[in-house]
N, C-alpha and C positions, 0 to 999 in steps of 0.2 A: 504492499498499498504505499501510496507515493507522501511524503512531507509536506504537512501544511505549514510553510514559516511562517506565513501573515496569522495566522493565528497561536503557532509557539512565539510570536512576538506580544501579543496581545498576553497571553501566559503568565511571560515576564512582567510586563505593566501590570498585571491583577495583582502578582507576589509584591512586589514592591510596594502596591498599594495595602496591600493586605498588614506587611512589614509595619508602614507609618503607623496604619489605624492601632495594631496590636502595641507598637510606642506609648501611642496615647492613654489606651488600654492600661497600659502597664504605669503610667503617669498617674492616670485617675484609682487603681489603684492604691498607690502612694499616697496619694493626697489623701484619702479614704481611712486610710489607717493611722496617718497623722492626725490628722482633723477630727475623727474619733478618739482617737488613745486620750489626746487632751482634755476633752469632753469627759471622757470617761474619771480620766484624773483629776478635773474641777467636782465632781460629785461625789466620790471616793473621798475628799479630802477631810472632811470631820472624822470617818469611821479611820483613819489611816494610824490614829494612836492607839485605837483599840484594838486592832488588827495586830499590830506591832506587840502589842504588849500581850495578847494570845499566841504569839509567836514565841516569845519570851519564856509565858508559861510552858509551854507545849514541849521547848526544845530545855527545859530542867526538869520537867517529868522523864522525859526520853534519855536523858544522857549517860542512864546506866545500861538502856537496851545494846546490842549489837547494831553496826553502822546500817546493815541492810534492813534490820526490821526498823527502824525510824524512817529509810527513804525507800521504805516498801510500797509499791503501788498494786491499785487492785480494779475493777470496773467499780462505774455507779455516778452519785453526784459529784458535784466540783470536791476535788481533794480527798475523794475518798482512796483508800489504800494506804494511809497514813491515820496516825492514831486521832481523838478526837479531839483533840487539842490543836492537833496540824492541820485537822480541814478545816476548823474555823479560821486558819490564819491564810488558808488559802481561798476560803471562799469567795470572797470579794476582790481577785487576784487572776482568777483565769475565768475563760467562756464557759458556758454552758457545755457538759460533753456531750448532750444528746445533737448538738450543731443546728438547734430550730431556726427559723425566722424567727424569732422573738426580740424584745427590748427595745431601743431607741431607732428609728429611723435614721437612715444614711444614706441621702442624697448621692454622694462622692460614689458610694459602693453601687447604688441604681446605674449610675450612668457608665461605672467601670465595666459593668456586667452588660450595658443596652451594645456599648463600644466592643466587647471581646464577642458580640454576636455576628455583629456587623463584620469584622475582623473576619469572622470562622466563613462568613458567605463569601465577601472575598475569594479568601483563601478557596475556598471548597469552588469558587471559578477557576481560579487560575490553576488548580490541579488537573479540572476536567475537562479543560482547553488543552491543557499539555498530551493529557491523553487524547484527547480526540485531533492531535496536529499530529501526534505520533503513530494514530491507530493502533494502539495498544495500552497497554496497564502503565501508570506513569511512575512505575518504579524500578527502573533498567541502569541506574548510574547512581554517583553520589549525592549528586544535584535531586533527583527525584527521589532517591528513600529520605534524605534530610527536609524536604518542604514537605512530601506525603506524612512523614515522621510527627511533623510540627504540627499537621492537621490532625493528626490523630490526637496530638498531647490536649491540643484544645476542644477539639471533640469531647473529650474522657471527663474534661475536666468542666465544659457547661452542662455535662447529663451530669454529672453529681451532682452540679449546683440543685437539679431540680429535686434530689430526694433529700440533701442536706447542705446548712449554711457554710459554704468552706469557702469564702469568700477573701480570709483571711488569709488565705494561701493563693491569692490569685497577683499578688504582687509578683511571687518566685515562679509561678505560672507564664502568665505572661511575655515576663523578663528571659525564660528559657525557650520560650518562641520564639521571641526575638532573635536572640542569639542563634538558635538552627536556623533560620533563614537569612539572619546577616553568612554564616556561615555557610549555607549554600550557595547564594548569589557574590560572596565574594572570594569564599575558600575553593568553592567546587563546581565552578560557571559550566555549561554543559548544552551546547547547541541542540536541538530538539533534534532527532534523529530513530533512527531503528532500532532495534533488538543487536544484539552479539548474538550471532546462531547456537552458542552454547547456553542461552538466555531464553530461545522461542519454546519452550515448553510450559502446559500448563501448570505445571508444579511452581515454576516461580510466582502465578497466583496464590498458588494456596501458601507457598512455603513462606515467600518475603512477608505478605498482609498479614500472616499470623506474627512473624518477628516485628512488627512494626507495629500491632496489636500490643503486641506483649512490653514494647520498647516507653510507648507512651504510657503505659500502664506505668510502669517502673519511674518514668520520670518525677510522675503525681508523687507516688510514695518517698522519692529520693526530696523532693520539696519538704514534704510534711518532715522525715527524718531532720531535716534541716531544721525547721520550726522544735520538734520534741525536744533535740539536743538544746537549743535554748530557753527553751521553758522550761526545761530540766534545770539547769543551772540558775534557772530566777527562782524556782520554786525553792531551792535549797538555801539558796542565799534568805528568800522571804522565812523562812524555817530556821535560819541562826537568827532573827531578830536583824538583820541587816534591811536598808530601804530600797525598795526593788527600784531594779533598772529596766531599761526598753521598755517603756509605760505602752505600747503597740502591743504587746504580748497579753495586754489583757481583755484581747478582744480576741485570741486565741485557747479553747481550750487546753487542759490539764496533758503534761505529757503523755500521761496513761492513756489517756482517751486517743491523741493520736496516734501513740504505738498501736493499740486495739485495731484504727478504722487502716492504720497502715499496713496490717500483718492479714486482714484478709483483702485488701486490694492485692497486697504483692502473692497474696495465694491464688489470685486469679493472674497475676502475671505468668507465675510459675507454671501455671498448668499452661499456658501457652508458648511460652519458651519452651516445655518438654515436646508439646507438639511441633515445634516450628525444627528442634531437634532431630527428632525421627523423621517429620516428611524432608530434610535434608538428606537425610542420611539415603532415605528413598530414594530420593534424587539423583544424589550420587552414583548410586548403583544401577539407576537407568541410563546415567549419564558417561559414566566412566568405567561402568563394569565392577564397583564394590561399593561396600555402604560405607567404609572408614578408609578414608590412608595418612590420616594425622597432615593434613595441610593444615597450614597457619588458623586459616578461618574456621574451619573446623574443630580445631585446640579450644581455639578460645571462646567459640558457642558453648563447649563444653565446659569449659571455666565458669563461664560465667553463670552455668546450671549450677557445677557445685557451689559454688558459692552462694546461691540462692537457696537451694536443696539445703546447704547449712546453715544457711538461716531461719526455715522453715522448723528443721528437725529441735535446732539449738531454743529455739523462740516456745517449741512445743511438748519438749518432754523436756529439755535439760534448765529450764527456767531462767532462760537470758532475754531478763524483761529490760526495758530500761535504756540505760545507754549504750551498752553494748547491743542490742537488738541494732537499733540505729546504726550505730556504726556498720555494721553486718548488711544492710541497707544501702546506703552510703557507698561500701567497698562495693557492691554486684555494681551498682550504677556506674560508678567508675572503671570496671571493667565494661561496661558496654559502649562507653565512650572510648575506653581506649580500643575495643576491636572494630568503632565505628571508625574512626578517624584513623591511629596510628598504623594497625595491623590493614585497613584499604587503601591505604596510600603508600605505605613505607616497606612492606611484606611483601614478597613476588611468591606468588602460586595459581592453585587454579580456579581460586574466587578472583581473579585480578580484574575487575571488571567495574571500575571506579571511577573511569570514562574521564577520570583527568592526569 
């Protein structure tokens, strides 16, 4: 099928407009975090002395307990998982773990979500026009994988917003999407064209689409793991009787609530990645006559699977909760980034289809 260069040019224009719109959304989310956190700080000023006093009493009451018991987390209401006094100390400093749309109205957040939706629609037009211009699925090289992956990240986030109030993570998500689009357009610019012969298979649709979906889910959990680490540090400071910093984290649920949601999302992403690994092996057998050949890309796909398998096992059976599980989640995502950037561009192999 001949390439439609005119439609390809429109795709690039739509992609630029999408990146600019996401950037506006990023600014709006950041403005919401700053302005709403300031309002919360003002309304909580009268309660601060009482909360700090409760934290001091909780700290003295638990001084004889093991550190793991004092810092333990559980599920439930704000601060649950700590002792009773510590729950009271944390209650006014974290958002409701149910993540429902309650509390004060946030005009900036509404604008940010509306802009995010608009950016997603323009982004979808860019990806679809690229597909129609090439007459194939739009993930045949690094540019297309990155732009489609960014679309999936935004789509997963917007779908999650229908069920939970995750506007507190909007700054990180929109920022990551902007970075992905900039990396695609600046680092991996690739003119629209036909697929390489080795990629002309229906397994490309199956294998790569699931890999993109898994990467999108892992991007969301990476952002939540970063917030979890920040919130856990802030909670420890509050329980130690120190003045809390990073006021924007008042809008973020407790570290344990973030961890629980991240674990469920990581379970979905891990299932997707397991299917990606299996589908890749089947495709390799059809294309090269073997299921596994220790190609660099194959090895790193398996490394990613091992890291997330270790996360799932440690979190579910070994009690690796709190900051340790967050760091494992972050390590898994860094492996994905390394696989996508360094492995695809610097290591020669049978999977060298970067298009750069």
